C-alpha positions as CSV (number, residue, x, y, z in Angstrom):
1,P,0.0,0.2,-0.4
2,A,2.5,2.1,0.7
3,G,5.1,1.2,-2.2
4,G,7.4,-1.6,-3.0
5,R,9.6,-3.2,-5.1
6,L,8.9,-5.3,-8.3
7,A,11.4,-7.8,-9.7
8,F,11.8,-9.3,-12.8
9,T,13.6,-12.6,-13.8
10,T,14.3,-14.4,-16.9
11,A,15.9,-17.9,-16.6
12,T,16.0,-21.3,-19.0
13,V,14.3,-24.3,-17.3
14,R,14.3,-28.1,-17.7
15,V,10.9,-28.9,-17.5
16,D,11.0,-32.9,-16.0
17,E,8.4,-35.5,-14.7
18,A,8.0,-33.9,-11.3
19,M,8.0,-30.9,-12.1
20,V,4.5,-31.7,-15.2
21,R,3.0,-32.7,-11.7
22,R,3.0,-29.9,-10.2
23,L,2.4,-27.4,-13.2
24,P,-0.9,-29.3,-15.0
25,G,-0.7,-29.0,-19.2
26,L,3.1,-28.5,-19.6
27,R,5.0,-31.5,-20.9
28,P,8.7,-32.4,-20.0
29,G,11.7,-30.5,-21.9
30,R,12.7,-26.9,-22.1
31,Y,11.2,-23.8,-21.2
32,V,12.4,-20.4,-20.4
33,S,9.9,-18.4,-17.9
34,L,9.4,-15.1,-16.9
35,A,9.0,-15.0,-13.1
36,V,7.2,-11.2,-11.9
37,R,7.5,-10.7,-8.1
38,D,6.4,-7.9,-5.5
39,D,7.1,-6.9,-2.1
40,G,3.5,-6.7,-1.1
41,T,1.1,-7.6,1.2
42,G,-0.1,-10.8,-0.9
43,I,-3.0,-12.3,-2.1
44,D,-5.9,-14.4,-0.1
45,R,-6.2,-17.5,-0.3
46,S,-9.4,-18.0,-1.8
47,A,-8.6,-15.3,-4.2
48,L,-5.9,-17.1,-5.4
49,D,-7.9,-20.1,-6.6
50,R,-9.8,-17.9,-8.7
51,I,-7.7,-16.0,-9.7
52,F,-7.0,-16.5,-13.4
53,E,-11.1,-16.7,-13.9
54,P,-12.8,-13.5,-15.8
55,F,-13.9,-11.1,-13.5
56,A,-12.8,-12.5,-10.1
57,S,-10.8,-10.2,-8.2
58,G,-7.8,-10.2,-5.7
59,T,-8.2,-6.5,-4.7
60,A,-10.6,-4.8,-2.1
61,Q,-11.7,-2.6,-5.2
62,G,-13.1,-5.4,-7.6
63,D,-11.3,-4.4,-10.5
64,Q,-9.3,-7.1,-11.7
65,G,-11.4,-7.3,-15.0
66,L,-10.2,-9.8,-17.7
67,G,-6.4,-9.1,-17.1
68,L,-5.6,-12.1,-15.7
69,A,-8.0,-14.3,-17.4
70,S,-6.4,-12.9,-20.7
71,L,-3.1,-13.8,-19.6
72,Y,-3.3,-17.2,-18.9
73,G,-5.4,-18.0,-22.0
74,V,-2.5,-16.6,-24.2
75,V,0.0,-18.5,-22.2
76,K,-1.8,-22.0,-22.8
77,Q,-2.0,-21.3,-26.1
78,S,0.9,-21.1,-27.2
79,G,1.9,-24.4,-24.6
80,G,2.7,-22.5,-21.1
81,H,1.9,-22.2,-18.1
82,V,1.0,-19.5,-15.2
83,D,2.1,-20.4,-11.5
84,V,1.3,-18.3,-8.7
85,A,2.4,-18.4,-5.8
86,S,1.9,-15.7,-2.4
87,P,2.4,-16.7,1.2
88,P,0.6,-14.6,3.0
89,G,2.1,-11.1,3.7
90,Q,5.2,-12.3,1.9
91,G,4.4,-10.8,-1.4
92,T,3.2,-12.3,-4.5
93,T,5.5,-14.1,-6.9
94,F,3.8,-14.6,-11.0
95,T,6.0,-17.1,-13.2
96,I,5.0,-17.9,-16.9
97,Y,6.9,-21.0,-18.7
98,L,6.9,-20.3,-22.5
99,P,8.5,-23.5,-24.6
100,A,11.7,-22.9,-25.7
101,V,13.0,-22.5,-29.7
102,D,15.8,-23.7,-31.4
103,R,16.1,-20.7,-33.3
104,P,14.3,-17.1,-34.4
105,V,10.2,-17.7,-35.9
106,R,9.5,-15.4,-38.6
107,E,6.1,-13.6,-37.9
108,A,3.8,-13.0,-40.6
109,D,1.9,-10.1,-41.3
110,P,-2.0,-11.3,-41.5
111,A,-2.9,-8.6,-43.4
112,A,-0.5,-9.4,-45.8
113,A,-1.3,-12.9,-46.0
114,S,-4.1,-14.0,-48.5
115,D,-6.7,-14.9,-45.5
116,E,-10.2,-16.7,-45.8
117,N,-11.1,-14.8,-42.9
118,Q,-10.4,-11.0,-45.2
119,G,-13.5,-8.3,-45.2
120,H,-14.0,-5.0,-46.0
121,Q,-17.1,-4.4,-44.1
122,T,-17.5,-1.7,-41.3
123,I,-17.9,-3.5,-37.7
124,L,-19.5,-1.4,-34.6
125,L,-17.3,-3.2,-31.8
126,V,-18.7,-1.8,-28.5
127,E,-17.0,-3.1,-25.2
128,D,-16.0,-1.2,-22.0
129,E,-12.8,-3.0,-21.5
130,D,-10.1,-0.8,-22.8
131,Q,-8.0,-3.9,-23.6
132,V,-10.3,-5.7,-24.9
133,R,-11.9,-3.2,-27.6
134,K,-7.9,-2.0,-28.9
135,L,-6.7,-5.5,-29.4
136,A,-10.1,-6.5,-31.4
137,R,-9.7,-3.4,-33.6
138,R,-6.4,-3.7,-34.2
139,I,-6.8,-7.2,-35.3
140,L,-9.3,-6.8,-36.9
141,E,-8.3,-4.2,-39.3
142,R,-5.5,-5.6,-39.9
143,Y,-7.7,-8.2,-41.8
144,G,-9.0,-5.4,-43.8
145,Y,-12.3,-4.4,-41.8
146,T,-13.2,-0.7,-40.9
147,V,-13.9,-0.9,-37.6
148,V,-15.7,2.0,-35.2
149,T,-15.6,1.9,-31.4
150,A,-17.8,3.1,-28.1
151,S,-17.1,2.2,-24.8
152,D,-21.2,2.3,-23.8
153,G,-24.4,1.5,-25.0
154,A,-25.2,6.3,-25.5
155,A,-21.8,6.6,-27.4
156,A,-22.6,3.6,-29.9
157,I,-25.5,5.0,-30.4
158,A,-24.8,8.3,-31.2
159,L,-21.7,7.1,-33.1
160,A,-24.6,4.8,-35.1
161,N,-26.9,8.1,-35.6
162,R,-24.0,9.7,-37.0
163,H,-22.8,7.0,-39.7
164,A,-24.2,7.7,-43.1
165,G,-22.3,4.1,-44.4
166,T,-23.8,0.8,-44.0
167,I,-22.1,-0.8,-40.7
168,H,-23.3,-4.5,-41.8
169,L,-21.9,-5.6,-38.2
170,L,-22.5,-4.9,-34.2
171,L,-20.0,-6.8,-31.7
172,V,-21.0,-6.2,-28.4
173,D,-19.5,-6.7,-24.5
174,M,-23.2,-8.7,-23.6
175,M,-22.7,-6.3,-20.1
176,L,-22.2,-2.8,-20.4
177,P,-22.6,0.6,-18.1
178,G,-25.7,1.5,-18.2
179,S,-27.2,-0.7,-20.8
180,S,-26.5,-4.3,-22.0
181,G,-25.5,-5.7,-25.3
182,R,-29.1,-7.0,-26.2
183,E,-30.5,-3.9,-25.6
184,L,-27.5,-2.1,-27.3
185,A,-28.6,-4.6,-30.5
186,A,-32.1,-3.8,-30.3
187,E,-32.1,-0.7,-30.3
188,L,-29.8,-0.2,-33.3
189,A,-32.4,-2.6,-35.6
190,I,-34.6,-0.2,-35.1
191,H,-33.1,1.6,-37.9
192,R,-30.9,-0.9,-39.2
193,P,-32.3,-3.7,-39.8
194,A,-30.5,-5.8,-41.5
195,I,-27.2,-5.1,-38.9
196,K,-25.5,-8.5,-37.6
197,V,-24.9,-9.3,-33.9
198,I,-21.9,-10.7,-31.9
199,Y,-22.1,-10.9,-28.4
200,L,-19.2,-10.8,-26.2
201,S,-19.1,-12.9,-23.0
202,G,-16.9,-13.2,-19.9
203,T,-19.2,-16.1,-18.7
204,T,-19.4,-19.4,-19.7
205,D,-21.7,-21.4,-22.6
206,D,-23.6,-22.9,-20.1
207,A,-24.7,-20.2,-17.8
208,I,-25.6,-18.2,-21.0
209,D,-27.4,-21.0,-22.2
210,R,-29.1,-22.0,-18.6
211,H,-30.2,-18.3,-18.1
212,R,-32.6,-17.6,-21.4
213,V,-29.5,-14.9,-22.0
214,L,-29.7,-15.0,-25.6
215,A,-31.6,-16.8,-28.3
216,P,-30.7,-20.7,-29.7
217,G,-28.4,-19.9,-32.5
218,T,-27.3,-16.0,-31.5
219,E,-23.0,-16.0,-32.2
220,F,-21.1,-15.3,-28.9
221,L,-17.9,-15.1,-28.2
222,R,-16.6,-16.1,-25.0
223,K,-13.5,-13.6,-23.7
224,P,-10.4,-14.6,-24.0
225,F,-10.7,-15.2,-27.1
226,T,-7.8,-16.1,-29.0
227,L,-7.5,-14.5,-33.0
228,D,-8.5,-17.2,-34.9
229,Q,-11.9,-17.2,-33.5
230,L,-12.5,-13.4,-33.5
231,V,-11.7,-13.5,-37.3
232,G,-13.5,-16.8,-38.2
233,T,-16.7,-16.0,-36.0
234,V,-16.6,-12.5,-37.8
235,R,-16.7,-13.8,-40.9
236,K,-19.2,-17.0,-40.6
237,V,-21.5,-14.5,-39.3
238,L,-21.2,-11.4,-42.0
239,D,-20.9,-14.9,-44.8
240,A,-24.6,-15.9,-43.2
241,P,-27.9,-15.1,-45.0
242,P,-29.9,-12.3,-43.4
243,A,-31.8,-13.9,-40.5
244,R,-35.3,-13.9,-41.2
245,S,-37.7,-11.4,-38.7
């Protein structure tokens, strides 16, 4: 609370069978690790058990949001693991393990590559999480889409009213400040009946179905999502025939 120290450590690690049992999802082999350690007050055990769940919180303010859930998803998709240690009153250490490679990897430019997910349509992206909004916009623009963004329903309505051209797709978080994604989609459809919708959600498929939040067949992406999931779902919805009224 009064300030402290952050220590960053990198290392090459040989993961053996004993470590595999302690770090689920890893395979024996060579990894690189990044450890970030603080000397703060630590994380309560009950919060630590849910630290990577979307919208769970390890803070009194309850503001964790999607940061650690997104981190966990990216690392796991890369074949790695995130380990957390937080002895009471002794600070917290996050350690990321990623598979080592023997030679540099050349990264292709998604925008330059020929890809079936390329598009040209206009997308209205409404998301109150800054990181998610910026990431989704950057990805979609690389694939050729025009993306306009808003952080809440009121701003989205104002933006749509000013936009003279067609808005082909609404990509919207189900929970927005002061409203819901469903309410925004219904309001936009009054003047733009052809607009298609994809909902973003931090909850699970089962929870959405159990509460009958979405009609059958409605497309949604669970956060954190991958690049392929985002562009693939957008292309699928845009290519689908218009829904009947």
